[in-house]
Structures are given as structure tokens and as C-alpha cells.
C-alpha positions as CSV (number, residue, x, y, z in Angstrom):
1,X,6.6,-6.5,-8.0
2,X,8.6,-3.6,-6.6
3,X,6.3,-0.7,-5.7
4,X,8.1,1.4,-3.3
5,X,11.5,1.9,-1.6
6,X,10.5,2.9,1.8
7,X,12.7,5.1,4.1
8,X,12.1,5.8,7.8
9,X,10.6,3.6,10.5
10,X,8.2,0.9,9.5
11,X,7.1,-1.8,12.0
12,X,7.3,-4.7,9.6
13,X,7.0,-8.1,11.2
14,X,5.5,-6.7,14.5
15,X,1.9,-7.7,13.8
16,X,0.6,-4.2,13.2
17,X,-0.9,-2.4,10.3
18,X,1.6,-0.7,8.0
19,X,0.3,2.3,6.0
20,X,2.3,3.6,3.0
21,X,1.1,6.5,0.9
22,X,2.4,9.0,-1.6
23,X,1.5,11.0,-4.6
24,X,0.5,9.2,-7.8
25,X,3.1,11.4,-9.7
26,X,5.9,9.5,-8.0
27,X,7.5,6.9,-10.2
28,X,6.9,4.0,-7.8
29,X,3.3,4.7,-6.9
30,X,2.3,5.0,-10.6
31,X,2.5,1.2,-10.6
32,X,0.0,0.9,-7.8
33,X,-2.9,1.0,-10.2
34,X,-1.6,-2.2,-11.9
35,X,-1.7,-4.3,-8.7
36,X,-4.4,-7.0,-8.6
37,X,-5.9,-9.3,-6.1
38,X,-3.6,-12.2,-5.2
39,X,-0.4,-10.3,-6.3
40,X,2.5,-10.5,-3.9
41,X,4.1,-7.3,-2.7
42,X,7.7,-7.8,-1.3
43,X,9.4,-5.4,1.0
44,X,13.1,-5.9,1.8
45,X,14.7,-4.2,4.8
46,X,18.0,-4.3,6.6
47,X,16.4,-6.7,9.2
48,X,14.4,-9.0,6.9
49,X,12.2,-9.6,3.9
50,X,8.4,-9.5,4.0
51,X,5.8,-10.7,1.6
52,X,2.2,-9.5,1.5
53,X,-0.6,-11.0,-0.5
54,X,-3.1,-8.5,-2.0
55,X,-6.7,-9.3,-0.9
56,X,-8.5,-6.1,-2.1
57,X,-8.1,-3.0,-4.1
58,X,-10.6,-0.1,-4.2
59,X,-11.4,3.5,-4.7
60,X,-12.4,5.1,-1.4
61,X,-11.7,8.1,0.7
62,X,-8.8,8.6,3.1
63,X,-11.2,8.6,6.1
64,X,-12.8,5.3,5.0
65,X,-9.6,3.2,4.8
66,X,-10.2,-0.2,6.4
67,X,-7.7,-1.2,9.0
68,X,-7.7,-4.8,10.3
69,X,-6.3,-5.2,13.8
70,X,-6.3,-9.0,14.1
71,X,-3.2,-9.6,12.0
72,X,-0.4,-7.8,10.3
73,X,-1.5,-6.2,7.0
74,X,-0.3,-3.5,4.6
75,X,-2.3,-0.6,3.1
76,X,-0.8,1.4,0.3
77,X,-2.7,4.3,-1.2
78,X,-2.4,7.2,-3.6
79,X,-4.6,9.8,-5.2
80,X,-7.4,8.8,-7.6
81,X,-8.0,9.1,-10.5
82,X,-4.7,7.8,-11.8
83,X,-3.7,10.9,-13.8
84,X,-5.0,13.5,-11.3
85,X,-2.8,16.4,-10.3
86,X,-3.1,18.0,-6.8
87,X,-5.5,17.2,-4.0
88,X,-8.4,14.8,-4.8
89,X,-11.3,13.6,-2.7
90,X,-10.7,10.0,-3.6
91,X,-7.8,7.6,-3.2
92,X,-6.9,4.2,-4.7
93,X,-6.1,1.7,-1.9
94,X,-4.4,-1.7,-2.0
95,X,-4.9,-4.0,1.0
96,X,-2.5,-7.0,1.6
97,X,-1.9,-9.5,4.4
98,X,1.4,-10.7,5.6
99,X,2.2,-14.1,4.1
């Protein structure tokens, strides 16, 4: 499932947590709400392809995002509820581990 086309510096494959976020009005992050546990998120870059397996999705707050430090993982989040406009106090987060 293609969720995002990332630009900029992302440390994929370096064993660190990668955090991607954006507004839920963006075409690519509208799909984030359809991601389920065990789905595979693939990210292709100039220096390699990476697959992350989703292990959790949840509604939370930005300050309560869980970040694992013992392995490379991916956290993608956007505003919640799905059809909200502007700033919200909640976010929808997807957590995935490098395959």
C-alpha cells in the first residue's frame, strides 16, 4: 500500500525510529485510516527499499506517541477524527516494525 511519497532526509535502514506526519487533508494520508494490523508499508528510496509491518494503530495525542528504541520502527500519524479540519487534540497513529 502506498501511503506517502517522502521528501527530505529520512534515516531508513539505520536502526532508528522514523516519524512521518502530515495533515489528513493530504491525498496520501487520507489512506492512513485504512491501514490495519499486519499490513505491510513499503517505502522506496534512491538507496533502497524498506518494508515495515504494522503492529498497532491507535487514537492518541502527539505527546503520547510510543517510540521504541530497541529496533527500527516507523510511526506515521495525522489528525483525528478523519474528517477534521484545522488543529485537533487527537491524532491517529500507525506503528510498524522494519521487516
